[in-house]
MINULO-284275 format. One line per field, with one value per residue (C-alpha): residue in one letter; chain; z, x, y. Coordinates in nm, 2 decimals, always signed. Each point is the difference from the previous one (the first is absolute). Last residue first. Example, Ala and Ser with C-alpha at 12.3 -4.5 7.8 and 13.67 -1.06 7.14 Angstrom:
// MINULO-284275
rest: (s,a)
kette: (A,A)
zz: (+0.71,+0.07)
xx: (+1.37,-0.14)
yy: (-0.11,-0.34)
//
This chain:
// MINULO-284275
rest: (g,v,k,l,r,l,e,g,h,r,k,v,v,k,l,e,f,h,q,n,i,f,a,k,c,h,n,e,a,w,e,a,r,s,d,t,d,f,l,l,t,m,r,l,m,t,k,v,y,q,e,y,i,g,l,e,s,v,y,a,i,f,a,a,s,w,d,e,q,f,k,e,l,h,t,r,g,d,f,l,m,e,l,q,n,d,g,h,k,y,r,y,i,g,s,l,q,r,y,i,l,r,a,r,e,r,p,f,e,f,t,d,l,i,q,e,y,t,t,d,m,l,q,l,p,n,y,l,s,t,y,s,r,k,l,e,f,i,m,r,d,i,l,e,e,e,l,v,s,q,a,q,r,l,i,y,n,k,d,l,p,f,l,k,q,i,m)
kette: (A,A,A,A,A,A,A,A,A,A,A,A,A,A,A,A,A,A,A,A,A,A,A,A,A,A,A,A,A,A,A,A,A,A,A,A,A,A,A,A,A,A,A,A,A,A,A,A,A,A,A,A,A,A,A,A,A,A,A,A,A,A,A,A,A,A,A,A,A,A,A,A,A,A,A,A,A,A,A,A,A,A,A,A,A,A,A,A,A,A,A,A,A,A,A,A,A,A,A,A,A,A,A,A,A,A,A,A,A,A,A,A,A,A,A,A,A,A,A,A,A,A,A,A,A,A,A,A,A,A,A,A,A,A,A,A,A,A,A,A,A,A,A,A,A,A,A,A,A,A,A,A,A,A,A,A,A,A,A,A,A,A,A,A,A,A,A)
zz: (-2.77,+0.37,+0.19,+0.20,+0.21,+0.04,+0.22,-0.07,-0.04,-0.25,-0.18,-0.17,-0.07,-0.24,+0.03,-0.26,+0.13,-0.33,-0.05,+0.35,-0.08,-0.34,+0.15,+0.27,-0.26,-0.23,+0.29,+0.11,-0.36,-0.03,+0.34,-0.10,-0.32,+0.18,+0.28,-0.25,-0.07,+0.18,-0.18,+0.31,+0.16,-0.17,-0.36,+0.10,+0.16,-0.30,-0.24,+0.20,+0.06,-0.37,-0.11,+0.19,+0.12,+0.32,+0.12,+0.09,+0.17,+0.18,+0.13,+0.09,+0.20,+0.18,+0.07,+0.15,+0.22,+0.10,+0.12,+0.19,+0.16,+0.08,+0.17,+0.21,+0.10,+0.09,+0.24,-0.09,+0.23,-0.26,+0.13,-0.14,+0.03,-0.27,+0.05,-0.15,-0.18,-0.35,-0.25,-0.19,-0.34,+0.16,+0.22,-0.31,-0.21,+0.28,+0.02,-0.38,+0.01,+0.29,-0.19,-0.31,+0.22,+0.16,-0.35,-0.07,+0.35,-0.05,-0.25,-0.12,+0.14,-0.09,-0.36,-0.15,-0.16,-0.16,-0.11,-0.15,-0.19,-0.13,-0.10,-0.18,+0.14,-0.17,+0.25,-0.26,+0.13,-0.05,-0.04,+0.17,+0.22,+0.09,+0.08,+0.21,+0.20,+0.06,+0.11,+0.23,+0.18,+0.02,+0.16,+0.24,+0.11,+0.05,+0.19,+0.26,+0.04,+0.05,+0.22,+0.33,-0.16,-0.17,+0.34,+0.17,-0.26,+0.04,+0.38,-0.03,-0.27,+0.22,+0.28,+0.32,+0.10,-0.04,+0.05,-0.12,+0.06,-0.29,+0.09)
xx: (+0.19,-0.08,+0.20,-0.13,+0.24,+0.05,+0.28,+0.20,+0.33,-0.16,-0.33,-0.15,-0.37,-0.08,-0.30,-0.18,-0.35,-0.09,+0.35,-0.01,-0.35,+0.10,+0.30,-0.22,-0.25,+0.27,+0.14,-0.34,-0.09,+0.31,-0.07,-0.36,+0.11,+0.25,-0.25,-0.26,-0.37,-0.10,-0.28,-0.13,+0.34,+0.34,-0.13,-0.27,+0.26,+0.22,-0.28,-0.14,+0.34,+0.10,-0.34,+0.03,-0.32,+0.01,+0.32,-0.20,-0.27,+0.26,+0.17,-0.32,-0.12,+0.34,-0.01,-0.35,+0.09,+0.33,-0.16,-0.28,+0.24,+0.24,-0.28,-0.11,+0.36,+0.06,-0.30,-0.32,-0.16,-0.03,+0.29,+0.30,+0.34,+0.23,+0.26,+0.33,+0.18,+0.01,-0.01,-0.32,+0.15,+0.20,-0.28,-0.23,+0.25,+0.05,-0.38,-0.01,+0.26,-0.18,-0.32,+0.19,+0.15,-0.34,-0.16,+0.25,-0.04,-0.38,+0.02,-0.36,-0.34,-0.27,-0.04,-0.35,+0.06,+0.33,-0.12,-0.32,+0.21,+0.23,-0.29,-0.20,-0.28,-0.03,+0.06,-0.04,+0.32,+0.19,+0.37,+0.10,-0.30,-0.07,+0.37,+0.01,-0.30,+0.13,+0.33,-0.18,-0.17,+0.34,+0.16,-0.30,+0.06,+0.37,-0.12,-0.20,+0.29,+0.26,-0.19,+0.16,+0.34,-0.03,-0.10,+0.29,+0.24,-0.14,+0.04,+0.36,+0.07,-0.15,+0.24,-0.19,+0.21,+0.32,+0.30,-0.20,+0.21,-0.05,-0.13)
yy: (+1.76,-0.02,-0.27,-0.29,-0.21,-0.37,-0.13,-0.31,+0.19,+0.24,-0.06,+0.31,+0.00,+0.29,+0.22,+0.20,-0.10,-0.15,-0.15,-0.17,-0.12,-0.14,-0.18,-0.16,-0.11,-0.14,-0.20,-0.13,-0.09,-0.22,-0.15,-0.07,-0.17,-0.22,-0.08,-0.13,+0.08,+0.32,+0.18,+0.17,+0.06,+0.01,+0.02,+0.25,+0.23,-0.02,+0.08,+0.29,+0.16,-0.03,+0.13,+0.32,+0.17,-0.22,+0.17,+0.31,-0.20,-0.20,+0.31,+0.19,-0.30,-0.01,+0.37,-0.01,-0.31,+0.16,+0.32,-0.18,-0.25,+0.29,+0.19,-0.30,-0.07,+0.36,-0.02,+0.18,+0.25,+0.28,+0.22,-0.19,+0.16,-0.12,-0.28,+0.08,-0.29,+0.14,-0.29,+0.06,-0.10,-0.28,-0.12,+0.00,-0.19,-0.25,-0.07,-0.03,-0.27,-0.16,-0.02,-0.14,-0.27,-0.07,-0.05,-0.28,-0.15,+0.00,-0.28,+0.00,-0.09,+0.25,-0.08,+0.05,+0.34,-0.09,-0.34,+0.14,+0.26,-0.27,-0.23,+0.27,+0.22,+0.33,+0.28,+0.27,+0.16,-0.33,+0.06,+0.32,+0.08,-0.36,-0.07,+0.31,-0.10,-0.35,+0.16,+0.24,-0.30,-0.17,+0.30,+0.03,-0.36,+0.09,+0.30,-0.21,-0.24,+0.27,+0.24,-0.08,-0.02,+0.34,+0.16,-0.17,+0.12,+0.35,-0.02,-0.11,+0.27,+0.28,-0.06,-0.07,-0.30,+0.20,-0.23,-0.30,-0.32,-0.23,-0.35)
//
C-alpha cells in the first residue's frame, strides 16, 4: 500500500471518485457506444444481424472497457492536475463534487470520441463485437493510440515509469 503523505490531496480524492464510479460509467460508455454506432452507421435503425447483436449484447469483456475507462481517467487527472481543493459552500463533500465533475467530463469525453469511426469501430471490436483476444488486443492498442492522439497526449515510458506529455 502506498503511504499517502497528504491524504486530503485533490488527486487522491479524485482517484477515489473515479474508482467509485468505474462500473457505472463503463455501463454508460457502452450505452454511448451503442448510440454512436447508431448515429454513424444506422441512423434509420434498420435491424440487421450486426445492429441486433450490438443492441442485445450486455455481457462483454469488461476488462477491455476498463482499460479505456482508466486511460480517460488518467487523462482527466492530467488535464485537471492542480492539487488545490476549493472551498465548497453547498454542503457537498469534495468526493461528491469530484464524482459529479468527473461523471460529466467522462460522458462528454465518450460523446466527443463517439463521432469518430475509428473510436467506435475499435471499441466495438473489443467489447460488444468481441470474437477473439488477438483482434480485441489489436483494437485496444489502436483505440488507446487514437485517444492519446485525440487529446494531444503522448505516453512516455522511462525506466518503467509512464508519463503523459502534451503535444
